[in-house]
Each structure stands twice: as structure tokens, then as C-alpha cells.
N, C-alpha and C positions, 0 to 999 in steps of 0.2 A: 594696227595689225601687226606691224614687226615688233613692237613693244610687247605684246601678249604671246606672239611666238616665240620671243626671247625668254620671256618668263617660263612658259611651259616646257622649253627645253632644257632650262637650267633646272627647273623641277624634277625632270625627269632624269637628268644627269646625276642629280643628287640621290634620288631614290635608288638607281642601279649602283651609285657608289656605297651606299649605305648597306645594300643587300651583298655587295661584294666584300665589304669588310666583314659582316657579320659572319658569312660564310668561311672566310678567312681565318676569323677568332674561333669558330667552332671547330676548323680543321686542326687549329694549333693549340687549343684549349688544354689537352693532357699535358703538352710539353711546356706552355708558358706557366701552367698551374705548378709543375713540378719544380720549376725555378721560383716560386713565390712572386710571380708577375701578375698583377691584374688582367682579367681577361674578360671584364665586363664590357660589351660593346654597346650597352644601353646608354651611356652617357653621351654618345655621340649625336644623340638627336637634340641635345641642349645646344649644339653650336653648328648650325647648319652651314654657316657662312665659312667655315673652316674645312668643310668637307674635303676640297682639293689638297690642301695641305697635309690633313690629317692621313689621306691615301698615300701621299709620297712617304711620310712617316712610316706608315703600316708596310709599304713595299720595302723600305729599309730594314725594318725589324725582322721581316722575313727572311728577307736576304741575309742577315746576321746570323739567324738561327736555321735555316735551311741549307745555306750553301756549306758544304762539308770543306771546301778549301779555305773557309774563313773562320774555323773554329778549332784551329789547330791547339792542343794544349800540351803537345809535346813540342819543346822549343828546339829551334836549331842553335847549336852551342859551339864555339870555337874549342876544337878539342885541346888547344895548347893551354886554354883558360879554364878547363874543366878539371876539377880536382874530386876524384870518386875512389872511396876507400872503404872496404867492408870492416867494421870493428867488431870483433867478438866480445860478447859482454864478459866472459870469464877468462879470455885469453886461450881457450884451449880449443875452439871450434868445435864447442857442444852445447852452445846456448844461443839465445836470440842476440841480434846485433843491431846497429844502425848504419844506415849509407848516408855519407855526406857529399853534396855536390854544391860547389860554387862557380859561378858564371860572373865576370868581371863586367860584362856589357850585357845585362839582361834584357833593357828596353830596346836596343837595337836588333839583338836577335830576335824579338817577337815581331819588329816591324820588318825586319828581312823575310821572316815567313810568311807574312802577310802580302808583302810586295811580291814575292815568288808565285804565292798561291793565286793570285790576282791573272798570272799570265799562263796558268795551267788548265786545260780543258778536262771535262770529265774522265775521259777516256786514260789519258794521261796520268791523273790523280788517282784513279783506281788500281792502275799498275803499281804506283808508288805506294797504294796501300799494302797491296799484297806482299812486295818487297819488304816493306817495315813490318807487317803482320808476320811474315816468315822468321825474320830476325827475334821478334819478339817471343815466338813461339820456341824458337831455339834455345833461347836464354832461359826461358821459364823451365824447358824440359831438363836443361842442364842443372839448374838449381835441384830441382825433383830428384835428378840422378843422385845428387849429393845429400839426399834426404832433408832437404831445405825448402819449405814453403814460405811464399811471400805474403799472403794474407791480405795485402793492400795494392794489388795490382791495377792500375789506372793510366789514363793519358797523362795526369799530372806527374806521375812517379815514373814517366818515360821521358829521357832526352834524345835527341838526334844532333850528332856533330855536325860540322859543316861538311865532313866527308861522308855523311850518311850512317855513320856508326850508331847504332841503337845502344844506349845505356838505361837499365832499369835501375831505380835509385830508391833511397827510402827503406832500409831494412828493418825501421824501428819496430814492427809488428811482426817480423819474420819468426818462424819457429824452426828448429832442428829437431827432427825425430829419428833419435838412436834406434839402431835395429836392435830389438828386444828378444830375438831368437838366439838359441844356443849358437847357431852358424853365423859367424860374423864376417869370415873371409872365405874364399874359394878353397874349397878341401882339395886334395890330391886324391884322386879314386885310383885305388890299384886292383887289378884283376888277380885272378888265381896265378897267373903265370908270372906274376911280378913286374909287370910293365903298366907304368903310369898312363892312366887315360886323361884327356884333357877335359876341361871346363867346357861344356857346349851349350848353346843357345836355349836347348828345352830345359836343361838344367837351372839355368841361370833365370828364366821365365819362372819356373816352378818356385824357387828362393823369393823372387819379387812377388809373387801371388800369396806366400805364406805371410808376408810380413805387412800385407795391407792394413790389419788392424793398428799397425804401428802408427799409421799416420792419422788417427782418430783424434779430434780436437775438439774443445767445447766451448771455446770463448767467441763472444761476438765482437768481431773487431773488422775494421775496414771502412771505406767509403759506403754509406748507405746504399746510393744508388748501384754501386759496382758488387755489392756483396750477394752471394747465392741466397736464394730462399733459405735453406736450412740454416745457414748462419744467422739471417735475419730473425729467424725464431727461436734462437738461442737454443739449438738442439745440437747435440753431438753429431760430429761431421767428418767426411774425408777432405784434409786441408789441401789435398792435391785437387780434388773434385772443385773445391771452392775457389781455387786459383784458376781452373779452367772457366767456371762460369766468368770470372772477372774478365778473363782475355775474351771471351764471347762479347760482353759488354763494350769492352775496348773497339773490337770490330764494327760492332752495330754503330758506336759514335763516329768512328773514323768515315764510315761508309756515309752516313745519313746527317752527320754534323750535330746532332743532338741527343742527349741521354734518353734512353727508351722510358724510364720512369723515375719517380723520386725515391721510392723503396720497392721492394719486389714482394709486395704485398697484394692480398685480393681485393683490397680497396682502390687499387690502381686499374682501371679499365683496360690500359694497353696490357698490363702483367697479365691480367685475366685472359684476354684473347690470345697472347702469345703462349701462355699456359696450356691453352686447348688446341694448339697447333694453326693459329690463324695468323701468323705474322706477315703471311703475303698479304692478306686483306689488310692488315695495318699499314704497311709500306704503301699498298695502292691507294686507300684512302688519302693518305697524306700526300700523293701525288710525286712519289720519290723512286717509283719502281726503275726509273731509268737510272738511279745510281746504285741500284743493287742487282748483279748480275744473278743468273740461277745458280752458279755454283755458290755464290756468297750467300744467297737465300738459303741453299741446302745446307750449307754449313752452319748458320745462325740458328736454324732450326733445331740441329743437333746439339749446340751448346746450350739453348734454353730448354731443356728438358730437365725433369727431377734427377736429383742425384744418381738413383741406381740406374737409369736410362741415358744420362749424360755421356757424351762421346768421351772416349779417352785422349788427354791431349798428344799420346805418342802417335794415336790413329788420325790425328789433324794433320800430322806431317804428309799423310799419303792421300789427304784429301785433294780433288782437282783443283780447288780453289789455291791451294799451295803448290802443286806439283805442276800445274799448266801456267806458270808466269813465264811470259817471252822473254828470251834472252836474260836468263838467270831465276 
């Protein structure tokens, strides 16, 4: 009797494990597929004796993929060992350039990042993300103010020093967009009485809006998973808006620990859902809602819109996700 009871219990456990594994595989299928990994769970039927071991492997795999604290592409680097310099291609500050960065202790830096991440709870991690994101945002806005667009913004191209300083690297695809309008400097305005008027914010905004067309670019470049849809389709696009989309992908990956898609194309189910405003459903379906605050969700939705409707990077600075950071 006990022998049959044991067999029935073991069979039931295997069935539950198999169902659990299939459900997990189905949930993670878009993300595993985007990284070129096999997601076929039917092979598990061929080796029932290893179900328990397979569950441990699956759980470990899911941990690696879904825990944002264990998926840092931005490395901790000793600032003294970091050499980063912008090299203009023609030496005059008017062309594309490259950014070089070297770290003498690459492996230990990654290990240190992982060790620190294991001790960090979700709340503290989210706070750290907001601080990092704000620094990235400030850096990109500064580049844009100098009429330079990076066009390859990603976690891989972001370094974090021991002191927490953010460094954006690899300007190999960056483009400088010279002002094509006749007005290239702030003019001195003179009224009829002969007194000079100062250059006010409204006039500066007007000049900026007139020069929007100067940022139009038509080269497909950057990492496929990070590039904006208009870039992927090889159309002409506003290079600043392309950088903005890539910053949004960075935020998504920092919060959830996984890339949203392999490519921003209609063939990607997740991309289709997010394109029609169903980002919240995607996050809930993958059981990651607790990793994304309402403020972060709202900002991500604004990032992942068509070029014409996408949030302006300067407006992100005034979004609650950025402004409501505790102690800083």
C-alpha cells in the first residue's frame, strides 16, 4: 500500500513540476527567444527522473533573467583606473568621434557589482536606479545641448565608478549636427532708444525650435534591441528622439533586468503590445509589477511612443520619477 502511495505521490509531483515549468517557459518565452535560447519545454517529457534537478536549473535560470540586481551591464570601475577621452575625428569638434575606456580590473569589478547586488533589496535597488537614470539623463541632455547625439546609448556603454559617477562611453557612432540656420550665436537686440536687450528664454526656445530639422539623420545604427522603431525601419529620423527611445530601453532593462525585445518590430509580440499602450499588461503577465512603480510605468509608456508623440528628453527631467527621488 505504501509503495503504491509513494508512486502516486511521486507521479503527481512530477506532473505539477512539469506544469509549473511549462507555465514558466511560456511566461519567459519572448525574452528567452530574444536572446536566442531554446524555450521548447516538450523535451522535459523524455527524462522524468530528472524533474527535480531541472526545476532547480529553471529556478536558477529565472533568477538570473528576472532579478534586475543580477543583470547589471553597467560595471563598477575604479575611477583612477578609468581613462575616457572624447577624440574628435577631424580635431575641430565638428565631426563624429570615438570614446575609449579601459579598466585594469574588469573581472573583479563585475564580481563586486554582483556581490553588492545580492545585499540590495528591491526598494533600495529602485532608488539606485532612479539616481543612475537621472545622471544618465543629465549627461545625454548635455550632449544634445552641444548638438551631439550618441546614437548607441545602452547599458553596455554606461560605466559606474566606485564613487557612483556615471560615464557614457563609446562615441563611435555619435554625430555632431551643426546649426544650419543663419543665426549661429545669440544676437544683441537693440531697441529704438539704443539700449541693448538681453537674450531671454523665449527667444532661445524659438531658436531651438527653428533648428529641429538640423537633427534629422538617416543612418541605421546602434544595438538592434535599443534602437528606436524609426531607426530600425531605416527611415529619416530625429537623432535626439532616437537617443530618447534608447534611454527608455535602458530604464526598462534596469527595472526589469531583461531587454523588452530583440528588435522593435511588429513581429515581436511584446513590441506590439507596448506599441498599443499595453505595457502594464506585459509587466503584470510576467509577474514583475512590484519592480515597477506607478511613476516608472508612466514614464516608460511615454518613452515607448511613436517619434511624434514621444516625450522630449528635457521634459523627462520634470517627471515625478526623476523629481521625487528621496535625499537627492
